[in-house]
C-alpha positions, 0 to 999 in steps of 0.5 A, spaced: 500 500 499 502 506 498 503 511 504 498 516 506 502 521 504 503 519 496 496 516 498 494 524 498 498 528 494 496 522 488 488 525 491 490 533 491 494 532 484 487 528 481 482 534 484 487 540 482 488 537 475 479 536 476 479 544 477 483 545 473 479 542 467 473 546 469 476 553 470 477 551 462 471 549 461 467 553 464 472 558 461 471 556 454 463 556 455 462 563 457 468 566 451 464 563 447 457 565 449 461 572 449 463 571 442 455 569 440 452 575 444 457 580 440 456 576 433 448 578 435 450 585 437 455 587 431 449 584 427 444 588 430 449 595 429 452 594 422 444 591 419 439 594 423 440 600 427 447 603 425 443 605 418 437 606 421 440 612 426 444 614 420 438 615 415 434 618 420 440 622 422 440 625 415 434 625 415 432 630 421 438 635 419 435 636 412 428 637 414 431 642 419 435 645 414 428 645 410 425 649 415 430 654 417 430 656 409 423 657 409 423 661 416 418 656 419 418 651 425 414 645 422 412 644 415 404 644 416 401 647 411 405 646 406 403 653 402 403 654 395 408 658 394 412 652 399 409 647 393 415 646 389 420 646 394 417 642 398 415 637 392 424 637 390 425 637 398 420 630 398 422 627 392 430 627 392 431 627 399 426 625 403 423 619 401 429 616 398 431 617 405 424 614 408 425 608 403 432 605 406 429 605 412 422 602 411 427 597 407 431 596 413 425 596 417 421 591 413 428 585 410 432 586 417 426 586 422 428 579 425 435 584 429 429 588 432 431 587 440 424 587 442 420 581 443 416 584 439 415 589 433 416 597 435 409 600 435 413 606 433 417 602 427 410 600 424 407 607 425 413 609 420 412 604 415 405 605 414 407 613 415 412 612 408 405 608 404 402 613 406 407 618 402 407 613 396 400 614 394 402 622 395 408 622 391 403 617 385 399 623 384 403 628 384 406 624 378 400 625 375 399 632 377 395 631 383 398 637 388 391 636 393 394 633 398 402 634 400 402 631 405 402 623 408 394 622 412 398 618 416 402 623 422 409 621 423 411 618 430 413 622 434 417 616 438 421 613 432 428 618 432 427 617 441 427 610 439 432 608 433 437 614 437 436 610 444 437 603 441 443 605 437 447 607 443 444 602 448 448 598 443 453 601 442 455 602 449 454 594 450 459 592 443 464 597 447 464 593 453 463 586 451 469 588 446 473 590 452 472 584 456 473 579 450 481 583 449 481 582 457 480 575 457 485 574 451 490 578 454 489 574 461 490 567 458 496 570 454 500 572 459 498 566 463 501 562 458 509 566 458 508 566 465 507 557 465 514 556 463 517 560 467 514 557 473 515 550 471 521 552 471 523 555 478 520 549 481 524 544 478 531 549 480 
């Protein structure tokens, strides 16, 4: 039979080996989950909220520029003297940006953060649909309707900006955490051979 000291050493070695395996397993699992989460956040930013945010900011800047040029605080009502310029800005700037956002919402809806489609996104799509009807009438020379009969959703811009910034913050946090873990593992691997050599001396 082995002496008690050797038995204890063997048991300790087994326990330490199991503990090391468990730590490695859990660490690998956490890294995989973090990588999957970062991948989803990147997709949401790159394919949905990022383009949506940029298009919305561009649209807001253009809209404010037009109002400032006309000396108004809101576009409604569109006066006869303003109609030509309103039609120009709507057809060349506002609607192309609306089309971009509508396409993103419809085709990338699976990347939405919430479990259900936010109401403001649905309201935005219906707002754009209303403008498409208006532009069809303009193309036929009928300018009696000058704005979409479905109003602009007031919560839309706030939702897009808030969601974008929250995702950017989460992305930064996940990236920094991943870098820290990688650096920690790298330094641990570099120290391991030294520790082994020191023990042998």
